[in-house]
C-alpha positions in Angstrom: 96.6 103.1 140.4 99.5 101.0 138.9 99.2 99.5 135.6 101.3 96.4 134.7 101.8 95.3 131.1 100.7 91.8 130.5 101.3 91.5 126.9 104.5 93.2 125.6 103.8 92.2 122.0 100.3 94.1 122.1 102.0 96.9 124.0 104.6 97.7 121.3 102.3 97.1 118.4 99.9 99.8 119.9 102.6 102.2 120.5 104.1 101.6 116.9 100.5 102.0 115.5 99.8 105.2 117.5 103.1 106.7 116.5 102.7 105.9 112.6 99.2 107.5 113.0 100.5 110.5 114.8 103.1 111.1 111.9 100.6 110.3 109.2 98.0 112.5 110.6 100.2 115.3 111.1 101.4 115.2 107.4 97.8 114.6 106.3 96.8 117.8 108.1 98.9 119.7 105.8 96.5 118.9 102.7 92.8 120.1 102.5 90.5 117.4 103.8 87.2 118.7 102.1 83.9 117.4 102.9 82.2 114.1 102.7 80.6 115.0 99.4 83.7 116.6 98.1 86.7 115.0 99.6 90.1 116.8 99.2 93.7 115.0 99.0 94.1 114.8 102.7 90.9 113.0 103.5 91.7 109.5 102.9 95.3 109.8 104.7 93.6 111.4 107.6 90.8 108.8 107.9 93.3 106.1 107.7 95.5 107.6 110.2 92.3 107.9 112.8 91.7 104.1 112.0 95.4 103.3 112.6 95.2 105.3 116.0 91.9 103.7 116.9 93.5 100.3 116.4 96.7 101.3 118.2 94.7 102.4 121.2 92.7 99.1 121.4 96.0 97.1 121.2 97.5 99.4 124.0 94.6 98.9 126.2 94.6 95.2 125.6 98.3 95.0 126.6 97.2 95.7 130.2 94.3 93.2 130.1 95.2 90.1 128.1 98.1 87.9 129.4 100.7 87.1 126.8 100.6 83.4 125.6 103.9 81.8 125.1 104.8 80.5 121.4 103.4 77.2 120.4 105.3 74.5 118.5 105.6 75.0 114.6 103.5 72.9 112.3 105.1 72.5 108.9 102.1 70.5 107.6 99.9 73.6 108.4 102.2 76.1 106.8 102.3 73.7 103.8 98.6 73.4 103.5 97.9 77.1 103.6 100.6 78.1 101.2 99.6 75.1 99.0 96.0 76.0 99.1 96.8 79.5 97.9 99.0 78.3 95.2 96.4 75.8 94.0 93.8 78.7 93.9 96.1 80.9 92.0 97.2 78.3 89.5 93.7 76.7 88.9 91.1 79.6 89.1 91.2 80.1 85.3 90.8 76.5 84.5 88.4 75.2 87.1 86.4 78.3 87.8 86.0 80.3 90.8 83.4 78.2 92.8 85.5 75.0 92.5 88.9 76.6 93.3 87.4 78.4 96.2 86.1 75.1 97.6 89.4 73.4 96.9 91.3 76.3 98.9 89.1 76.0 101.9 89.5 72.2 101.9 93.2 72.1 101.5 93.8 74.9 104.2 91.4 73.0 106.4 93.5 69.9 106.4 96.4 71.7 108.0 94.4 72.3 111.2 94.3 70.6 114.5 91.0 68.9 114.0 89.3 68.2 110.8 85.6 67.3 110.8 84.5 66.5 107.2 81.0 67.7 107.6 82.1 71.2 108.7 85.0 71.4 106.1 82.5 70.6 103.3 79.8 73.0 104.7 82.3 75.8 104.9 83.8 75.1 101.5 80.2 75.1 100.0 79.3 78.2 101.8 82.4 80.2 101.1 82.3 79.2 97.4 78.9 80.5 97.2 79.7 83.6 99.1 82.8 84.5 96.7 80.8 83.9 93.5 77.9 86.1 94.7 80.3 88.8 95.9 82.9 89.0 93.1 81.0 87.8 90.0 77.5 88.8 90.7 77.9 92.0 92.9 81.2 93.5 92.0 81.1 92.2 88.4 84.6 90.8 88.3 85.2 89.0 85.0 86.0 85.4 86.4 84.7 81.9 85.1 82.4 80.5 87.7 82.5 76.8 86.6 85.2 75.1 84.5 85.3 75.7 80.9 84.2 72.1 79.9 81.1 72.6 81.9 80.0 76.0 79.9 
């Protein structure tokens, strides 16, 4: 049976990941791994190298299955929307609060997409803002303002 590489990008990415995982795993084996209840200094690097090897194996197998898609044309507006949304979030999160800046981030980045459905965009912005507030403020106890200071 002969295998044909249909996605060179996935093939070389998988090969690189497997190589890095092999080197990191070999170095990690020099340190005691310990047990799950008392992890040693080699446990985390070994676990990371195993996850990296699994990712590399999936990419390598995928390179024989998935057909590589050619490059698409560049869209400067999309790049500006993504970078601008991140910049707005970083600059305004202390002033506007986490909920509003998370929603603003979703709205600005969504505007850079091919298709913009206002209903889907607002639903996603609302859901993500609620998710971010629940995760970071309520569950992880990150000290961030939820709403603008004027509303408090």
